[in-house]
N, C-alpha and C positions, 0 to 999 in steps of 0.2 A: 772300679768305677772312679775312685778318688784319683788314681794315677792318670786316667783318661782326662778327667776334668783339669788336673794340674797341667798336663801336656798341652791341652787345647788353650789354656790360659796363657802359657808361655809363648805358644805360637802366635796368639793374638797380640801379645805385647811386642813380639819381634816384627810381625808382618803388618798388622793393622796400624801399629804406631808409625812404621815406615811409610804406609800408604797415605798418611795425613800430610806428608811433606809435599811441597810443591814440586812440579816436574824439574824445575831448575835446581832445586835443592838436591834431588836424587842424582842429577847429572854431576853436580859439584862433588857429591860424595864419591861417585864412581871415579871421577877424575883424580881425586885425592889418592885413591888406591891403584891407579893405572899409570904405567910407565910405557913409553914408546921408544924402543931401542933404536929404530931407524928413522926417527922423526925428521932429522935434518935432511937425510937422503931422500925421503918421501916428499919433503917440501920442494926439493930441487927437481924431482922426477915424479910426475903425477901417475906414471904407470906402475909404480911400486906400491905394494900393499902396505898399509900402515900397521906395522906389527904392534901387538898389545901384550904387555906383561902385567897381569892383574894379581895383586897380593892383598888379601883381606882376612879378617877373622872369620872363622867357620864355626857354625853351630849345627849339630845334627842330632837326630834321635832315632834309634831302632830298639826293639825289645832286647836284642842281644847285647847292646852296649850301654843302654840308658843314654843320657845326654853326653855328647862328645863336644869338646871345646878345643880349638886349635887354630892353625893358620892354613890357608889354602892359597895356592898360586896356579895361575893358568896362563900359558904362553900360547897365543894365537898368532900364526904367521904363515907367510908364503915365501918360498925361495925366490930370489931375484930372477926375473925372466918368466914368472908365472902370471898368467892373466886370469880372466873370468872362467876359463875352462878348467882351472885348477881349484879344488875346494880348499878351505882353510884348514891347515894342520893344527892339531890340538895336543898340547903337552901339559896336562894338569899334574899337580902334586899336592897331596893333602897330608898334614901331620896333625894328629889329634890325640888327646888323652881323655878318657871317658870316666864317668862316675862309677863304673864297675872296675876301676883300676886297670884299665887296658890302655895300651898305646898302639898306634899303627901309623906307618908311613907308606903311602900308596900312590902309584901313578899308573894309569891306563892310557897309553898314548896311541895316536894315529897320525902319521906323518905322510903327506903327499909330496913327492918330488915334482919338478917342473913338468907340466902337461900330464901329470899323474902317470908317468912312465913306471914309477915304483911306488909301492906303499910299504911303509915300515910301521908295524904295530906291535903291541905287546903289553905286558904287565910287569911292574916291579912292586913288591910288597914286603914289608918288614913289620911284624906285629907280635905282641904278646897278648894272647887271646884266650881267656877262660870261656870254654864252650859248654853248653848244657847238652847232655847226652841221655837218651832214653832207651837205648838198645838198638840192635840191628834188625831191620825188617819193617814192613809197612803197617804192622799191627802193634808196635811198641806202645806201652801204656805209660801214662803220666806218673804213676806211682814209682816207676823205676828211675826217676830223675836223679842225675848226678852231675858233678862238674868235672870237666877234663881241661886242664891248663897246659898250654904249650907256647913255645916261641917258634915263629915261622919266618923263613926267608924264601921268597919266590922270585925267580927271574925268568922271563919268557919273551925273548925277541923273535919276531917273525918277519921275514923279508919276502915281498911278493912283487912279481913283475907283471906289468900289463901285457895281456896276450889275447889274440883272436878278436876281441871286441872291446869297446870303449871302457866298460865297467868290470871286466873280468881280470882277476889277478891270480897268479899261480906261483907258489914258491914253497918255502919251508923255514924251519928255525930250530931252536933248542928250547927245552923247558927244564929248569932246575928248581926243585921244591925240597927244602930242607926243614925238617921238624926236629926240635931239640928242647931241652929243659922241660920235659913233660912232668906232670904231677897228676896223680889219680887219687880217688877216694878209696880207702881201704874197705874191703868187703863188698863193694858194689860190682856191677856187671863187668866193667872193664877189668877190674882186679881179678874177678873170678874166671873170666874167659881168656884174658890176655891175648887179644888178636894180634897178628903179626904187625909190628910197627907201633904198638901202643906206647912204647917207651922211646919213640923217636925213629925217624927214617929219612932216607935221602932218595929222591926220584930224579934221575938224570937221563934224558932221552932226546932223540931227534924226531922232529915233526915234519910231515908234509901238509901243506895247507892250500886251500882254494878260497877265494873271496870274490863275490859279485856284489858290488855296492853302487847303486844308482841313486842313493838318497841325495836330495837337494841340499840339505843342511845336516851336518854331522851331529850337532848337539841336540837338535829338536826337529826331526825331519817332518816336512809337510807332505812329501810324496816320495815314492821310490821303493826299491827292493834292497834288502840286505841279506846275504846268505854267506855264512862262514862255516867251512868244514876243516877240521884238523884231525889228523890221525898220528899218534905218537907211539914209538916203540922205545921202551925203557930197558936198559941193560945194567947188569951188575958190573960188566966190563968197563963202563964209563964212570964208575964211582958210585953207582946207586946200590941200594940195599936189596932191591927187588927187581925181577924181570916181569914186565906186563905190557899190555896194550891199552891205550886210552883213546877213544874216539869221541869227538864232540861236534854237534851240529846246532847252529843258531840261525833260524830263518825269521825274517821280519818283513812286513809289508805295510806301507803308509799310503793312505788314500785320502786326498783332499775332498771334504764333503761340502764345505761352504767357502767359496773364494772370498766373499765379503768379510766374513769373520775368521777365516783361516781355520775352521774346524777340521779335525782330522780323525779318521778311524784307523787305529793301529792294531796290527796282529803280530803275534810272536809264537814260534814253536821252538822248544829247546829239547835236545836229546843228548844223553851222555851215557856211554857204555864202556865197561872195563872188562878185561879178561886176563886170566892167568894169575900170577902170584902178586896181587897188589897189596900195598901196605894200608893200614888203617886210615891214614890221612888222605888217601886217594879214593875213598868211597864217595858216593854221590850224596849230597846233603839237600834235603827237601825244605823249601821255605827260604825267603831272603827278601831284602828291600826291593829287589828287581823283579822277581817272579814268584808266584804263590805267596803274595803278600797276605798277611793275616796269620800265617804259621811262623813260629820262631825258627830261625835257621837251625837245621839239624834236628827238627822235631821227629823226622823219620830219616833213616839212613840205610842205604843198601848199595849194591854194586852199580845198578843202572838207574837212570832217571828219564822220565818223559813228562813234559809239562807244556801247556799252551795258555795263552791269554789274549783277550781282545780288550781294547781300551778306546773309549770315545773322549776326545779332547775338545773342549768347548772354550772359545774365546769370547769375551763380552765386549764387542765393539772395538773401539780404539783404546780402551782402558788397559791397565796392567793386569787385570783380574781374569782368571779362567777357572775352569772346573773339569774334573774327569770322572768317569764311571768305568769300572773295570770288572771283568768276569773271567775266570780261568778254571783249569782243572789239571791234575797231574798225579803222579805217584812214583814211588821207588820200587825196584824189583830186584830179586836175585839174578834173574835173567830177563831181558826185555821181551823174550818170546812168551812170557807169562802175562803179557798185557791183556786186560779185559776192560771194556767200558764200564762194567758194573763196579769195578774196584777203584775208579777214579775218585780222587778227593777234590771237592770243589773249593773255590774261593771267590770272593766278590768284594767290592768296596767302592768308596767315593774319595775324591780328593779335591783340594783347593790349589790353585796356582797363582803366583804373583810374579810378574815378569821383571826380573832384575836388570836385564840388558835387552832392549828391543832390537838393536841392530844385530846381535848375535843370537836372538831368540832363546835366551837362557832364563829359565824359571827357577824360583824357589818352590818346592813342592811339599805339601802335607797330605799324606794318604792314610786312610783308615781302612784296613783290610780285615776281612772276616773269613774264617775257615770253619771246619767242623768243631764246634765247641770252643772256639778261640777267636780272639781279635787282637790286633796290634796296630800301633800308630808309628808312622815313619815321617821324619822331617829331614830334608836334605836339599841339595842343589842339583838341577838337571832332571830329566825325565827318567822313569824306571827303565825304559828301553827306547 
């Protein structure tokens, strides 16, 4: 309870303090951290999108990291020749160091070429990450808690071409996931069982992918569908340590409820299945700041994962304030065909929103999530999904 009070107090200091500023003060602060790479060209040609490169200090909080401090950059742009039919490309990058002595450098990018003929998306991650582990299976108990430290480099570019309809993209890419500099606790579960890849692994494979994305805004959609499917085949012949298959599905739907206040009802379903000789690092981890909020990341671990959530997003008039309520359920499985409704683990929670950038619809968020016998607080930028 003391940690919760402390975290809420710090959020109040950060956000409520900022909300006391006048609107012009907020705009002045934004302008201080914003650069416009094509300002002169856009001034000469009004058809060009005014590109933004925003650099600013970043503060975040999750139960896995404690408070994280660092710098964040976001490049918002369109290629020359793109009009209203092309959505804004987003290339973010975050570098942070946390109070749990972790560091991470991350970018999850989504780039639209002219008239959205191509989409280039993916992830780049480099981190040193102590993870809490309780054992494999959806009945792992808290008494088994141990710490598993590792360094990770992940690179996953995916290239998708527009096909058949306006919002359908089909293509493929590569995924490289390297785990090294591992450290385990002696005498604990990992040391006793020594699963394949516990002391490091390399996953290198080719992916096929399909994307249907009709969202109106990428950072915080008000309406539309998002469906991403990837299937990867990983080979030792490509430099990997294991041969296995990894299939992922991410389905989202955004429904505008109130046009006046721009309230939104958002749905998400996530599925992840693995087969054959997968390493320890490729297991599915239950709980995160994005889905199954309330459970610490990796509270339950197994080969497959199914999870869903629904979130109501409320805006308070023309102010910068908003609130959300969310409800979800999910679980991990040795094999997904073991799914039973009676075994689903629930989560629910509430959140506050403060709009940092009205034009780009970008929020600072504080979420308080609850699960079975657990609750956690999350502070960050942009919506959970």
